[in-house]
Every structure is written in C-alpha cells, then in structure tokens.
C-alpha positions in Angstrom: -22.8 -10.1 194.3 -20.3 -9.9 191.5 -21.4 -8.3 188.3 -20.3 -9.6 184.9 -17.9 -6.7 184.5 -16.1 -7.7 187.7 -15.8 -11.3 186.6 -14.1 -10.5 183.4 -12.9 -7.2 181.8 -14.9 -7.2 178.5 -13.6 -3.9 177.2 -12.3 -5.4 174.0 -14.0 -8.4 172.5 -11.1 -9.1 170.1 -8.6 -9.1 173.0 -10.6 -11.8 174.8 -11.7 -13.8 171.8 -9.6 -16.8 172.8 -11.6 -17.2 176.0 -15.0 -16.9 174.4 -16.6 -19.9 172.8 -16.5 -19.5 169.1 -19.1 -21.1 166.8 -17.4 -20.1 163.6 -16.5 -23.7 162.8 -19.7 -25.1 164.1 -19.4 -28.3 162.1 -16.3 -29.3 164.2 -17.9 -28.6 167.6 -18.8 -31.6 169.7 -21.1 -32.2 172.7 -20.0 -34.8 175.2 -22.4 -35.9 178.0 -22.5 -38.9 180.4 -25.0 -41.5 179.3 -27.0 -41.0 182.6 -27.7 -37.5 181.4 -28.6 -38.8 177.9 -31.2 -41.1 179.4 -32.5 -38.6 181.8 -35.9 -36.8 181.5 -35.3 -33.2 180.2 -38.1 -31.0 181.7 -37.6 -28.1 179.3 -38.8 -26.9 175.9 -36.8 -26.9 172.7 -35.1 -23.5 172.9 -33.8 -23.8 176.5 -32.7 -27.4 175.7 -30.7 -26.2 172.6 -29.2 -23.3 174.7 -28.0 -25.9 177.2 -26.6 -28.2 174.5 -24.8 -25.2 173.0 -23.3 -24.2 176.4 -22.1 -27.8 176.9 -20.3 -27.8 173.6 -18.2 -24.9 174.9 -16.7 -27.0 177.7 -13.2 -28.2 177.1 -12.6 -31.3 179.2 -8.8 -30.9 178.8 -9.0 -27.3 180.1 -11.9 -27.1 182.5 -13.8 -23.8 182.8 -12.9 -21.7 185.9 -15.8 -21.6 188.3 -17.8 -23.8 186.0 -18.4 -20.8 183.7 -18.3 -20.5 180.0 -18.5 -17.4 177.8 -20.5 -17.0 174.6 -21.0 -14.3 172.0 -24.5 -13.0 171.7 -24.0 -12.4 167.9 -23.0 -16.1 167.4 -25.8 -17.3 169.7 -28.3 -15.5 167.5 -26.6 -17.0 164.4 -26.9 -20.4 165.9 -30.7 -20.0 166.4 -31.0 -18.2 163.0 -32.6 -15.2 164.7 -32.2 -11.7 163.2 -35.5 -9.9 164.0 -35.9 -6.9 166.3 -37.3 -9.0 169.1 -34.3 -11.3 169.4 -33.0 -9.8 172.6 -36.3 -10.1 174.4 -36.8 -13.6 173.1 -33.4 -14.6 174.3 -34.1 -13.2 177.8 -37.4 -15.2 177.8 -35.6 -18.4 176.9 -33.0 -17.8 179.6 -35.7 -17.2 182.2 -37.4 -20.4 181.2 -34.1 -22.3 181.3 -33.5 -21.1 184.9 -37.0 -21.2 186.3 -38.5 -24.3 184.8 -35.7 -26.5 183.4 -34.5 -29.6 185.2 -33.1 -33.0 184.5 -34.6 -36.0 186.2 -31.7 -38.4 186.3 -32.2 -42.1 187.0 -29.1 -44.1 188.1 -29.1 -47.8 188.8 -28.0 -48.9 192.2 -26.2 -52.1 191.3 -26.3 -53.4 194.9 -30.1 -53.0 195.2 -30.9 -53.5 191.6 -33.2 -50.5 191.7 -33.2 -46.9 190.3 -32.2 -43.9 192.4 -33.5 -40.5 191.2 -31.9 -37.1 191.2 -33.5 -33.8 190.0 -30.8 -31.3 188.8 -31.0 -27.8 187.6 -28.5 -27.3 184.8 -27.5 -23.6 185.2 -26.8 -21.6 188.3 -26.4 -18.2 186.7 -26.5 -16.4 183.3 -25.3 -12.8 183.0 -25.1 -10.3 180.2 -25.5 -6.6 179.6 -26.6 -4.1 176.9 -23.2 -2.7 176.1 -21.1 -5.6 174.9 -21.4 -9.0 173.1 -20.5 -11.4 175.9 -22.8 -13.8 177.8 -21.5 -15.8 180.8 -23.2 -19.0 181.8 -22.4 -20.8 185.0 -23.3 -24.5 185.4 -24.4 -25.9 188.7 -22.0 -28.1 190.7 -24.6 -30.9 190.5 -24.6 -31.1 186.7 -20.8 -30.8 186.2 -19.9 -34.5 186.9 -22.2 -35.5 184.0 -20.2 -33.1 181.7 -16.6 -33.5 182.7 -16.1 -36.8 184.5 -16.3 -38.8 181.3 -13.8 -41.7 181.4 -16.5 -44.2 180.5 -20.2 -44.4 179.6 -20.4 -41.1 177.7 -21.7 -40.1 174.3 -20.3 -37.7 171.8 -22.3 -36.1 169.0 -22.1 -33.1 166.6 -23.4 -29.7 167.6 -24.3 -29.0 164.0 -26.8 -31.9 164.1 -28.6 -30.4 167.2 -28.6 -27.0 165.5 -31.1 -28.0 162.8 -33.5 -30.0 165.0 -36.8 -28.1 165.6 -38.5 -30.1 168.4 -37.7 -31.1 171.9 -38.6 -34.7 171.1 -36.3 -34.9 168.0 -33.3 -33.6 170.1 -33.9 -36.1 172.9 -34.4 -39.0 170.5 -31.3 -38.0 168.5 -29.2 -38.0 171.6 -30.5 -41.5 172.6 -29.9 -42.9 169.1 -26.4 -41.3 169.2 -25.7 -43.1 172.5 -26.7 -46.4 171.0 -24.7 -46.0 167.7 -21.6 -44.8 169.5 -21.6 -48.1 171.4 -22.0 -50.0 168.2 -19.0 -48.2 166.7 -17.0 -48.7 169.9 -17.6 -52.4 170.3 -17.2 -53.0 166.5 -13.6 -51.8 166.8 -12.7 -52.8 170.4 -14.5 -56.1 170.7 -15.8 -57.4 174.0 -19.3 -58.1 172.8 -20.9 -60.9 170.8 -21.8 -60.0 167.3 -25.6 -60.1 168.1 -25.0 -57.7 171.0 -23.0 -55.3 168.7 -25.8 -55.4 166.1 -28.4 -54.7 168.9 -26.7 -51.3 169.4 -27.3 -50.4 165.8 -30.9 -51.7 166.0 -31.9 -50.7 169.5 -35.2 -51.6 171.1 -37.1 -49.6 173.7 -40.5 -50.1 175.2 -43.1 -47.5 174.5 -43.4 -46.9 178.3 -39.7 -46.1 178.5 -39.8 -44.0 175.4 -42.7 -41.9 176.8 -40.6 -41.4 180.0 -37.6 -40.4 178.0 -39.4 -37.9 175.8 -41.5 -36.5 178.7 -44.8 -37.6 177.1 -46.2 -39.8 179.9 -49.1 -37.4 180.3 -49.5 -36.3 176.7 -50.4 -37.9 173.4 -52.5 -40.5 175.2 -53.4 -42.5 172.1 -50.5 -44.3 170.5 -51.6 -43.1 167.1 -51.0 -39.5 168.2 -47.7 -40.4 169.9 -46.6 -42.1 166.7 -47.6 -39.2 164.5 -46.4 -36.2 166.6 -43.4 -37.7 168.5 -42.0 -40.6 166.5 -42.7 -39.8 162.9 -42.0 -36.1 163.2 -38.7 -36.7 165.1 -37.4 -39.3 162.8 -38.2 -37.1 159.8 -36.2 -34.3 161.3 -33.3 -36.6 162.3 -33.1 -38.0 158.8 -33.3 -34.6 157.2 -30.8 -32.7 159.4 -28.3 -35.1 161.1 -25.7 -37.7 160.2 -28.1 -40.5 160.7 -30.7 -42.3 158.6 -33.2 -43.9 160.9 -36.2 -46.1 160.4 -38.3 -47.9 163.0 -40.8 -50.7 163.4 -43.6 -51.3 166.0 -43.6 -54.5 168.0 -46.9 -55.7 169.3 -47.6 -57.6 172.5 -51.1 -58.9 172.2 -53.2 -56.2 170.5 -51.2 -53.2 171.6 -47.8 -51.7 170.6 -45.3 -52.8 173.3 -42.0 -51.5 172.0 -40.2 -49.8 169.1 -37.1 -51.1 167.3 -35.0 -48.5 165.6 -32.6 -49.2 162.7 -29.7 -46.7 162.5 -27.2 -46.2 159.6 -24.6 -43.4 159.2 -24.8 -41.2 156.2 -21.8 -40.8 153.9 -21.0 -37.2 153.7 -18.3 -35.3 151.8 -17.3 -33.5 155.0 -17.2 -36.6 157.2 -13.4 -36.6 157.2 -13.2 -33.4 159.2 -15.7 -34.9 161.7 -13.6 -38.1 162.0 -10.3 -36.4 162.7 -11.1 -36.2 166.4 -13.0 -39.4 166.5 -11.1 -41.8 168.7 -12.9 -44.9 167.5 -12.3 -44.0 163.9 -8.6 -43.3 164.5 -8.1 -46.6 166.4 -9.9 -48.5 163.6 -7.7 -46.7 161.0 -4.5 -47.6 162.9 -5.7 -51.2 163.3 -6.3 -51.6 159.6 -2.8 -50.1 158.8 -1.2 -52.6 161.3 -3.1 -55.5 159.7 -2.1 -54.4 156.2 1.6 -54.3 157.2 1.3 -57.8 158.8 -0.4 -59.2 155.7 2.3 -57.7 153.5 5.1 -59.3 155.4 3.3 -62.7 155.2 2.7 -62.3 151.5 6.4 -61.6 150.8 7.3 -64.8 152.6 4.6 -66.9 150.8 5.6 -69.4 148.2 2.6 -68.3 146.2 4.2 -64.9 145.6 7.2 -66.6 144.1 4.9 -68.7 141.9 3.1 -65.5 140.7 6.5 -64.0 139.8 7.5 -67.1 137.9 4.3 -67.0 135.9 4.8 -63.2 135.2 1.6 -62.4 137.1 3.4 -60.1 139.5 6.2 -57.7 138.8 9.0 -56.4 141.0 7.1 -53.1 141.1 4.1 -54.9 142.6 6.3 -56.1 145.5 6.5 -52.5 146.7 2.7 -52.1 146.8 1.3 -53.0 150.2 -2.3 -52.9 149.1 -1.6 -55.5 146.4 0.4 -57.8 148.7 -2.0 -57.5 151.6 -4.9 -58.1 149.3 -3.3 -61.3 147.9 -2.5 -62.6 151.4 -6.0 -61.9 152.8 -8.2 -62.9 149.8 -6.3 -65.0 147.3 -3.7 -67.1 149.0 -6.3 -68.9 151.3 -8.1 -70.0 148.1 -4.8 -71.3 146.7 -4.4 -73.3 149.9 -7.8 -74.9 149.1 -6.7 -75.7 145.6 -3.5 -77.1 146.8 -5.4 -79.5 149.2 -7.5 -80.6 146.3 -4.9 -80.8 143.5 -1.5 -80.4 145.0 1.0 -77.7 144.3 1.2 -78.7 140.7 -2.6 -78.0 140.5 -1.9 -74.4 141.6 0.9 -74.1 139.0 -1.4 -75.4 136.3 -4.1 -72.9 137.3 -1.6 -70.0 137.2 -0.4 -71.0 133.8 -4.0 -71.0 132.5 -4.7 -67.6 134.1 -1.5 -66.1 132.6 -2.5 -67.4 129.2 -5.9 -65.8 129.4 -4.8 -62.6 131.0 -5.9 -59.3 129.4 -3.9 -56.1 129.7 -6.6 -54.3 131.8 -6.3 -56.9 134.6 -2.8 -55.7 135.5 -4.3 -52.5 137.0 -5.9 -54.6 139.7 -4.1 -57.9 139.8 -5.3 -59.0 143.2 -8.9 -58.6 142.2 -8.3 -60.4 138.9 -6.6 -63.4 140.6 -9.3 -63.6 143.3 -12.0 -63.7 140.7 -10.1 -66.4 138.7 -9.6 -68.7 141.6 -13.2 -68.2 142.9 -14.5 -69.3 139.5 -12.2 -72.3 139.3 -12.5 -73.8 142.7 -16.2 -74.8 142.4 -15.3 -76.6 139.2 -12.6 -78.6 140.9 -14.9 -79.5 143.9 -17.7 -80.6 141.5 -15.2 -82.8 139.6 -14.2 -84.5 142.9 -17.9 -85.1 143.7 -18.6 -86.6 140.3 -15.3 -88.4 139.9 -14.0 -89.3 143.4 -10.9 -91.0 142.0 -9.6 -87.6 140.9 -9.7 -86.3 144.4 -7.1 -89.0 145.4 -4.7 -87.8 142.8 -2.3 -85.1 144.1 0.3 -83.1 142.2 -0.6 -84.2 138.6 -2.5 -80.9 137.8 -6.0 -80.5 136.3 -7.2 -79.0 133.1 -9.6 -76.1 133.1 -12.9 -77.2 131.8 
C-alpha cells in the first residue's frame, strides 16, 4: 500500500502550494454538484458533511484531479472550521473516521422508461491520509461518486463554499443546497427562457411535500410530531440560512385536511457589496449582462433612426452630446417612443409636436440631467388626459393632426 509520502513529495509546502487546495480566498470558492446528489439523502452528521463539501470545492472540473485525489492544508482546514484548541487533531481524526465509516449518500434516480425510482448507496471517500510531520492531507474520492462531481454538462447546481462554512446544522446545509438548486434554475430560465412565467416563478417559490422533505433531511424516523419538525428542522435551518448565506428565505405551511401536507418556500437573493466578485464567474449573470448590452445597442440604433429623435432635437430637448449617450437613446426607444406612438394614433404627428412644445416650455434645468426619465414622466401624465378627452368628446378622437392643448 502506498504511503502519503510515496504519493507526493511533501518536503516543502511552499514548493507544492500550487497543487494544494487553498482556501485563502474562500469567498470565491464554489461547490458544483449534480442535482441527483443534491436531492440524495446524506447519511452523515454536520462535520463530515462539511468536510465532504470542502473537498468537493477543491475539484477543478477543467483540470481533473489525478487518481480522484485532492490535497488540503490542515492549517486551512482548521481555519475553515474555526478550530484552534489543543484537541483539534483528535477531533479531526474522529470526524474523518465518521466520514469513512458511517457516511453514505442514498441517491434516487428516475428511470424515465419505467417511471420509477432506482436507488444507489454510495460512499463518498475511498481514502484519507495525513501524518504528524507536515501540513498536507490527501483525500481520494470513490469512483462511484465522481460522476456526480465532474460530469456536469446539465442538471447541476453551483453554490458558494463561504455559505456552507457558516451553517451549523446538517439540516440547514441540506436545505440550503436544495434551495440553491431551485434558485439556480430560476436564474437560468429567467435568462435563457424555455419555461412559462409561472414555471419560472415556481423555482423561486418551490413547494415540497412534508414526506419528501423528511426523506431529504433524513428525519423520517425523528421529530415524529410536525411541531417538533417545524421547530428543530425548518425554523432553525431557515434562521441559519437567512443569517449566514446569500439567501433570504421564508416559508408557509399548506394543509390538506387537518394536517400539514407540504411546505412552500419563498427565496430572494440578498444584495451584497461583494456580490460582484461572486458574479464574475457566474455564467448566467454574464450571459444576462451580455444580452442587456446587446439589447441596449439595438435600441440605440433604432432611436437614432427614429423621427422622434429628430423632433426632440428640433424642440431643443436633446443635444448633440445626448446622441453619443447609449443609455439615453436606448431609454427613449424602450420607454418613451412607444408612448409617442400612442399619442400619434390619438392626435396625429402634430399632436406629438404640440406636446413637445409644451414640455419644452415647462422644462426646468434639473431635468436635463435625466432627460429620458423626464420625457417619460411627461408623456405618462399627458396620455390619460388625451384618452379621457376622447371618451368625453368622441368628436375629438376623429380629428387628426390639429394638435391638442394641455389642460
């Protein structure tokens, strides 16, 4: 049997630092797992589960680990768990023993041909090795677990390691991962399309039966009364998730008859000052950003060709400098010009000119700083008046191109 020293020459930690998983920038580390693993039943306690999640975050799917083995620093591992007492080494050994001896994932996969679940029980780690004279730990994943960690072309979930770090119960970790899976799908289909609006919203407000939730959280044989399940599993987990992760979550209980049948969660994403660093590697965010930029460019081109832009120039509501500002032009094309079309249908082009003359006469200096917003507000206030006039005096609606006074 190979010893850890034979696997890797750990004589100098600094020389080999590039091959050792570093947690120095923990806020940027991600965990990626297949959804079947997210929905599996984790038969392990909090600490072994967190060690497994930490190990998964060290897998680079672009540069797969040799022999399914990753390397960790003991010092950084203890920092991750915020352990600094004299018993940390013995506690670490105990957690590793538990992870190897007791921990399994019970994975359910739907057989689409038979429309029934098929079950697999998988041990996550094959071997963990370390010694007393250097800082390195090696962890080798089993061949059975690897497809759920590296074959991730579809149906996978990505979440932040820093969120997992702060959670203090097994149930909150499991529930956080499941909520992340749901919200990731909400973000994906919001950008990509392919789902009806109500289906997309269902990902942000996911529902799960109490029976399924008990299976997921491995509480089928504990917290027999729903009151206890609610207090010690649901409430406690949601409180931790809200306090320590990027989510704000609430939930409501749905009754069927006299008993609670299911739970509906409501998920929103917190706005954080450091979110930009998290989004840099977020594919959905980047695609959405690119789509918005492309839409802005398209609207700008349309605005430059629009006769309304020429009218605004003639009425000194736009300057030549404004024509170089894509935000102003795209804003006008998206939010103002469609309303001018409505006014044109009601009062003709001269009606639009009359409106612009009035707006120019009443314009204050401050409005020039946000001209698109100012023009949008002006036309939104005027259109209802025009429509009301046409209802009260139908003969005015038949007159086109003669203008209309602002009342």
